[in-house]
N, CA, C and O of each residue as an XYZ file, in Angstrom:
476
protein
N     -54.262     48.673    -56.121
C     -54.500     47.865    -57.304
C     -55.334     46.646    -56.924
O     -55.094     46.013    -55.897
N     -56.260     46.343    -57.719
C     -57.124     45.197    -57.507
C     -56.423     43.909    -57.904
O     -55.725     43.855    -58.916
N     -56.617     42.869    -57.094
C     -56.059     41.563    -57.444
C     -56.695     41.098    -58.753
O     -57.880     41.346    -58.976
N     -55.938     40.434    -59.617
C     -56.480     40.028    -60.911
C     -57.640     39.037    -60.789
O     -58.405     38.862    -61.738
N     -57.773     38.401    -59.652
C     -58.823     37.404    -59.482
C     -59.958     37.939    -58.612
O     -60.776     37.168    -58.110
N     -60.006     39.250    -58.437
C     -60.978     39.862    -57.541
C     -62.411     39.450    -57.893
O     -63.174     39.082    -57.000
N     -62.789     39.502    -59.168
C     -64.151     39.149    -59.577
C     -64.458     37.688    -59.256
O     -65.565     37.363    -58.827
N     -63.491     36.822    -59.461
C     -63.679     35.405    -59.151
C     -63.889     35.221    -57.655
O     -64.760     34.461    -57.233
N     -63.094     35.914    -56.860
C     -63.214     35.828    -55.405
C     -64.588     36.310    -54.951
O     -65.221     35.673    -54.109
N     -65.048     37.414    -55.495
C     -66.370     37.941    -55.144
C     -67.468     36.973    -55.557
O     -68.451     36.801    -54.835
N     -67.308     36.349    -56.699
C     -68.293     35.371    -57.164
C     -68.359     34.167    -56.227
O     -69.445     33.661    -55.944
N     -67.209     33.710    -55.749
C     -67.180     32.588    -54.802
C     -67.929     32.960    -53.530
O     -68.721     32.170    -53.015
N     -67.678     34.165    -53.027
C     -68.348     34.614    -51.802
C     -69.853     34.737    -52.028
O     -70.651     34.306    -51.195
N     -70.230     35.325    -53.151
C     -71.644     35.529    -53.462
C     -72.382     34.205    -53.552
O     -73.521     34.091    -53.098
N     -71.742     33.213    -54.129
C     -72.377     31.902    -54.315
C     -72.099     30.943    -53.159
O     -72.399     29.752    -53.241
N     -71.525     31.472    -52.088
C     -71.238     30.724    -50.866
C     -70.457     29.443    -51.179
O     -70.792     28.358    -50.703
N     -69.428     29.598    -51.975
C     -68.511     28.494    -52.248
C     -67.419     28.583    -51.192
O     -66.689     29.572    -51.132
N     -67.307     27.574    -50.375
C     -66.451     27.601    -49.188
C     -65.008     27.238    -49.548
O     -64.535     26.145    -49.235
N     -64.320     28.165    -50.206
C     -62.942     27.935    -50.627
C     -62.053     29.083    -50.153
O     -62.523     30.178    -49.845
N     -60.773     28.796    -50.108
C     -59.753     29.797    -49.800
C     -58.953     30.009    -51.081
O     -58.533     29.044    -51.720
N     -58.743     31.265    -51.457
C     -57.952     31.593    -52.635
C     -56.592     32.086    -52.154
O     -56.502     33.024    -51.362
N     -55.536     31.440    -52.646
C     -54.179     31.813    -52.247
C     -53.445     32.286    -53.497
O     -53.200     31.511    -54.421
N     -53.097     33.583    -53.509
C     -52.432     34.201    -54.649
C     -50.920     34.183    -54.467
O     -50.418     34.292    -53.348
N     -50.208     34.047    -55.564
C     -48.752     34.115    -55.534
C     -48.267     34.975    -56.687
O     -48.361     34.586    -57.851
N     -47.754     36.135    -56.355
C     -47.120     37.040    -57.330
C     -47.999     37.384    -58.522
O     -47.482     37.604    -59.617
N     -49.297     37.435    -58.339
C     -50.225     37.737    -59.431
C     -50.050     36.794    -60.621
O     -50.416     37.124    -61.748
N     -49.483     35.613    -60.353
C     -49.263     34.630    -61.405
C     -50.060     33.364    -61.127
O     -50.739     32.836    -62.007
N     -49.968     32.884    -59.886
C     -50.576     31.609    -59.521
C     -51.763     31.821    -58.591
O     -51.802     32.767    -57.804
N     -52.707     30.932    -58.699
C     -53.860     30.943    -57.818
C     -54.141     29.517    -57.384
O     -54.402     28.649    -58.216
N     -54.087     29.275    -56.077
C     -54.478     27.988    -55.518
C     -55.889     28.135    -54.981
O     -56.201     29.106    -54.292
N     -56.730     27.180    -55.295
C     -58.090     27.152    -54.775
C     -58.194     25.890    -53.931
O     -58.128     24.774    -54.448
N     -58.357     26.082    -52.621
C     -58.395     24.951    -51.691
C     -59.611     25.101    -50.778
O     -60.148     26.200    -50.641
N     -60.048     24.011    -50.156
C     -61.144     24.145    -49.188
C     -60.774     25.172    -48.122
O     -59.612     25.262    -47.727
N     -61.738     25.933    -47.662
C     -61.484     27.010    -46.696
C     -60.737     26.520    -45.463
O     -59.934     27.265    -44.900
N     -60.976     25.308    -45.037
C     -60.353     24.792    -43.815
C     -59.043     24.069    -44.077
O     -58.551     23.351    -43.207
N     -58.474     24.246    -45.257
C     -57.255     23.506    -45.580
C     -56.247     24.386    -46.296
O     -56.588     25.435    -46.842
N     -54.994     23.936    -46.285
C     -53.926     24.552    -47.061
C     -52.767     23.564    -47.106
O     -52.861     22.473    -46.545
N     -51.691     23.932    -47.760
C     -50.545     23.026    -47.884
C     -49.965     22.642    -46.530
O     -49.558     21.497    -46.330
N     -49.925     23.581    -45.609
C     -49.381     23.302    -44.285
C     -50.208     22.288    -43.533
O     -49.658     21.379    -42.911
N     -51.520     22.426    -43.579
C     -52.388     21.472    -42.904
C     -52.302     20.098    -43.554
O     -52.346     19.081    -42.862
N     -52.179     20.059    -44.877
C     -52.031     18.781    -45.562
C     -50.731     18.095    -45.150
O     -50.703     16.886    -44.920
N     -49.655     18.878    -45.059
C     -48.371     18.321    -44.637
C     -48.455     17.804    -43.203
O     -47.942     16.726    -42.904
N     -49.093     18.556    -42.320
C     -49.246     18.126    -40.933
C     -50.050     16.827    -40.853
O     -49.714     15.928    -40.082
N     -51.097     16.736    -41.643
C     -51.916     15.526    -41.667
C     -51.067     14.314    -42.051
O     -51.121     13.280    -41.387
N     -50.287     14.444    -43.124
C     -49.456     13.322    -43.572
C     -48.353     13.001    -42.566
O     -48.050     11.833    -42.322
N     -47.758     14.039    -41.986
C     -46.714     13.827    -40.992
C     -47.257     13.051    -39.797
O     -46.605     12.128    -39.308
N     -48.428     13.414    -39.331
C     -49.030     12.721    -38.194
C     -49.492     11.317    -38.567
O     -49.359     10.383    -37.776
N     -50.030     11.174    -39.761
C     -50.491      9.856    -40.221
C     -49.332      8.865    -40.271
O     -49.476      7.708    -39.875
N     -48.184      9.329    -40.759
C     -47.027      8.441    -40.896
C     -46.092      8.519    -39.693
O     -45.025      7.906    -39.682
N     -46.507      9.285    -38.675
C     -45.784      9.390    -37.403
C     -44.345      9.893    -37.552
O     -43.418      9.360    -36.943
N     -44.186     10.926    -38.373
C     -42.905     11.603    -38.503
C     -42.876     12.782    -37.545
O     -43.841     13.543    -37.475
N     -41.809     12.941    -36.822
C     -41.632     14.119    -35.969
C     -41.301     15.317    -36.858
O     -40.817     15.159    -37.979
N     -41.566     16.499    -36.345
C     -41.258     17.718    -37.097
C     -39.787     17.751    -37.490
O     -39.445     18.201    -38.584
N     -38.911     17.275    -36.597
C     -37.471     17.287    -36.866
C     -37.079     16.326    -37.985
O     -35.970     16.421    -38.510
N     -37.954     15.416    -38.356
C     -37.691     14.466    -39.436
C     -38.300     14.929    -40.756
O     -38.274     14.202    -41.749
N     -38.837     16.120    -40.758
C     -39.578     16.612    -41.909
C     -38.905     17.860    -42.466
O     -38.469     18.729    -41.712
N     -38.823     17.942    -43.794
C     -38.290     19.123    -44.464
C     -39.330     19.590    -45.476
O     -39.820     18.805    -46.287
N     -39.660     20.871    -45.418
C     -40.566     21.466    -46.392
C     -39.777     22.447    -47.243
O     -38.835     23.077    -46.763
N     -40.161     22.574    -48.495
C     -39.442     23.447    -49.427
C     -40.456     24.273    -50.204
O     -41.568     23.816    -50.470
N     -40.068     25.488    -50.565
C     -40.983     26.302    -51.331
C     -40.333     27.499    -51.968
O     -39.172     27.820    -51.712
N     -41.130     28.167    -52.828
C     -40.607     29.315    -53.563
C     -41.603     30.454    -53.742
O     -41.263     31.474    -54.341
N     -42.835     30.300    -53.232
C     -43.812     31.368    -53.463
C     -44.797     31.490    -52.302
O     -44.761     30.716    -51.346
N     -45.664     32.469    -52.415
C     -46.607     32.763    -51.353
C     -47.530     31.620    -51.003
O     -47.962     31.500    -49.857
N     -47.841     30.773    -51.977
C     -48.723     29.655    -51.665
C     -48.016     28.588    -50.831
O     -48.645     27.611    -50.425
N     -46.730     28.758    -50.570
C     -45.981     27.825    -49.723
C     -45.820     28.332    -48.286
O     -45.294     27.611    -47.439
N     -46.256     29.538    -48.004
C     -46.095     30.102    -46.660
C     -46.697     29.181    -45.611
O     -46.115     28.999    -44.542
N     -47.851     28.602    -45.900
C     -48.503     27.718    -44.925
C     -47.621     26.534    -44.554
O     -47.683     26.050    -43.424
N     -46.801     26.060    -45.486
C     -45.875     24.958    -45.185
C     -44.889     25.353    -44.093
O     -44.575     24.561    -43.205
N     -44.409     26.584    -44.172
C     -43.393     27.066    -43.240
C     -44.000     27.584    -41.934
O     -43.326     27.608    -40.904
N     -45.254     27.992    -41.972
C     -45.869     28.660    -40.832
C     -46.543     27.718    -39.841
O     -46.832     28.122    -38.715
N     -46.797     26.485    -40.229
C     -47.655     25.621    -39.423
C     -46.950     24.930    -38.262
O     -47.592     24.633    -37.254
N     -45.661     24.667    -38.370
C     -44.986     23.928    -37.309
C     -43.508     24.249    -37.233
O     -43.065     25.316    -37.659
N     -42.754     23.316    -36.685
C     -41.306     23.503    -36.528
C     -40.501     22.642    -37.492
O     -39.338     22.341    -37.227
N     -41.095     22.249    -38.590
C     -40.368     21.466    -39.577
C     -39.225     22.288    -40.143
O     -39.313     23.512    -40.240
N     -38.168     21.613    -40.510
C     -37.081     22.306    -41.199
C     -37.626     22.803    -42.530
O     -38.384     22.109    -43.207
N     -37.233     23.994    -42.884
C     -37.738     24.578    -44.117
C     -36.619     25.108    -44.983
O     -35.645     25.675    -44.489
N     -36.769     24.917    -46.278
C     -35.808     25.427    -47.248
C     -36.555     26.342    -48.216
O     -37.468     25.913    -48.922
N     -36.153     27.599    -48.232
C     -36.685     28.555    -49.193
C     -35.619     28.716    -50.263
O     -34.501     29.137    -49.965
N     -35.946     28.390    -51.492
C     -34.952     28.400    -52.564
C     -34.600     29.828    -52.972
O     -35.360     30.766    -52.730
N     -33.439     29.969    -53.590
C     -32.900     31.278    -53.947
C     -33.734     32.063    -54.930
O     -33.638     33.289    -54.975
N     -34.546     31.393    -55.713
C     -35.405     32.076    -56.676
C     -36.807     32.310    -56.121
O     -37.758     32.470    -56.886
N     -36.940     32.330    -54.789
C     -38.251     32.528    -54.163
C     -38.834     33.880    -54.549
O     -38.109     34.846    -54.785
N     -40.143     33.923    -54.606
C     -40.839     35.151    -54.963
C     -40.923     36.106    -53.777
O     -40.751     35.723    -52.619
N     -41.189     37.342    -54.110
C     -41.146     38.446    -53.148
C     -42.007     38.200    -51.911
O     -41.568     38.482    -50.796
N     -43.219     37.683    -52.082
C     -44.112     37.546    -50.930
C     -43.597     36.521    -49.917
O     -43.807     36.689    -48.715
N     -42.929     35.467    -50.379
C     -42.357     34.474    -49.459
C     -41.130     35.051    -48.760
O     -40.951     34.849    -47.559
N     -40.292     35.762    -49.491
C     -39.109     36.385    -48.880
C     -39.506     37.424    -47.837
O     -38.885     37.515    -46.779
N     -40.533     38.201    -48.133
C     -41.006     39.198    -47.178
C     -41.515     38.508    -45.917
O     -41.203     38.941    -44.807
N     -42.293     37.443    -46.076
C     -42.799     36.705    -44.920
C     -41.646     36.126    -44.111
O     -41.648     36.206    -42.882
N     -40.665     35.548    -44.788
C     -39.489     34.970    -44.124
C     -38.757     36.027    -43.289
O     -38.331     35.746    -42.169
N     -38.612     37.226    -43.827
C     -37.938     38.311    -43.099
C     -38.753     38.790    -41.896
O     -38.187     39.185    -40.877
N     -40.068     38.753    -42.014
C     -40.931     39.191    -40.914
C     -41.042     38.147    -39.806
O     -41.271     38.492    -38.646
N     -40.880     36.869    -40.160
C     -41.027     35.772    -39.197
C     -39.820     34.834    -39.269
O     -39.954     33.687    -39.695
N     -38.655     35.308    -38.860
C     -37.456     34.467    -38.959
C     -37.538     33.262    -38.010
O     -38.202     33.313    -36.975
N     -36.851     32.185    -38.390
C     -36.809     30.981    -37.551
C     -35.485     30.261    -37.786
O     -34.987     30.202    -38.910
N     -34.924     29.715    -36.711
C     -33.649     28.991    -36.810
C     -33.761     27.711    -37.628
O     -32.764     27.246    -38.182
N     -34.933     27.147    -37.711
C     -35.125     25.883    -38.416
C     -35.508     26.083    -39.888
O     -35.941     25.144    -40.557
N     -35.346     27.309    -40.381
C     -35.615     27.611    -41.775
C     -34.341     28.127    -42.421
O     -33.597     28.892    -41.809
N     -34.088     27.711    -43.654
C     -32.867     28.097    -44.365
C     -33.225     28.785    -45.676
O     -34.046     28.284    -46.445
N     -32.608     29.928    -45.924
C     -32.776     30.649    -47.183
C     -31.583     30.327    -48.072
O     -30.473     30.805    -47.838
N     -31.822     29.524    -49.079
C     -30.750     29.065    -49.967
C     -30.357     30.155    -50.966
O     -31.128     31.074    -51.242
N     -29.169     30.032    -51.487
C     -28.711     30.905    -52.566
C     -29.028     30.261    -53.921
O     -29.325     30.955    -54.893
N     -28.962     28.941    -53.970
C     -29.232     28.214    -55.209
C     -30.698     28.240    -55.596
O     -31.587     28.343    -54.751
N     -30.921     28.145    -56.879
C     -32.279     28.177    -57.421
C     -32.836     26.760    -57.543
O     -32.088     25.801    -57.734
N     -34.137     26.643    -57.433
C     -34.888     25.407    -57.670
C     -34.273     24.230    -56.915
O     -33.987     24.333    -55.722
N     -34.067     23.099    -57.621
C     -33.540     21.895    -56.971
C     -32.152     22.133    -56.378
O     -31.807     21.532    -55.360
N     -31.351     23.003    -56.998
C     -30.034     23.331    -56.455
C     -30.142     23.952    -55.072
O     -29.313     23.682    -54.204
N     -31.148     24.774    -54.864
C     -31.380     25.375    -53.557
C     -31.829     24.343    -52.533
O     -31.465     24.430    -51.360
N     -32.611     23.375    -52.967
C     -33.056     22.309    -52.058
C     -31.861     21.460    -51.639
O     -31.711     21.135    -50.461
N     -31.017     21.104    -52.591
C     -29.819     20.318    -52.259
C     -28.921     21.106    -51.312
O     -28.385     20.548    -50.354
N     -28.755     22.390    -51.574
C     -27.970     23.258    -50.682
C     -28.550     23.231    -49.264
O     -27.807     23.110    -48.290
N     -29.859     23.341    -49.152
C     -30.513     23.316    -47.846
C     -30.375     21.981    -47.143
O     -30.198     21.935    -45.926
N     -30.453     20.896    -47.894
C     -30.272     19.573    -47.290
C     -28.858     19.419    -46.740
O     -28.661     18.802    -45.693
N     -27.878     19.975    -47.441
C     -26.505     19.992    -46.925
C     -26.439     20.836    -45.651
O     -25.821     20.435    -44.664
N     -27.071     21.992    -45.680
C     -27.069     22.884    -44.518
C     -27.596     22.171    -43.271
O     -27.048     22.328    -42.180
N     -28.652     21.397    -43.441
C     -29.247     20.685    -42.305
C     -28.536     19.367    -41.992
O     -28.934     18.646    -41.077
N     -27.483     19.055    -42.752
C     -26.714     17.827    -42.494
C     -27.427     16.568    -42.943
O     -27.149     15.485    -42.427
N     -28.325     16.686    -43.876
C     -29.082     15.532    -44.347
C     -28.483     14.907    -45.604
O     -28.916     13.837    -46.031
N     -27.505     15.560    -46.189
C     -26.774     15.008    -47.358
C     -25.299     15.086    -47.073
O     -24.487     14.683    -47.906
């Protein structure tokens, strides 16, 4: 099956628009500079403000959040209502510093903060 944004992606390539398209569950589309993503942005801010990875918590629910979890050793909370592509990635790349919550949305984040002893 073709991605719903396939024509847009081809148009970007044809017109040499230097962007990265990040799809999530055929619902969301993030358009970011090719050399950037959420994970790199988080790393930039963490380094700018001199936070150690252990002092940082990232949270997400969809495929466009994978970069947040994949870039470093920050504690991560995947909420219970996470989409299939994030859950699949989590299962393929398990990590002790990542928590899969049962609670949905903010409830899952609060659950994860308790898990990490931050609340």
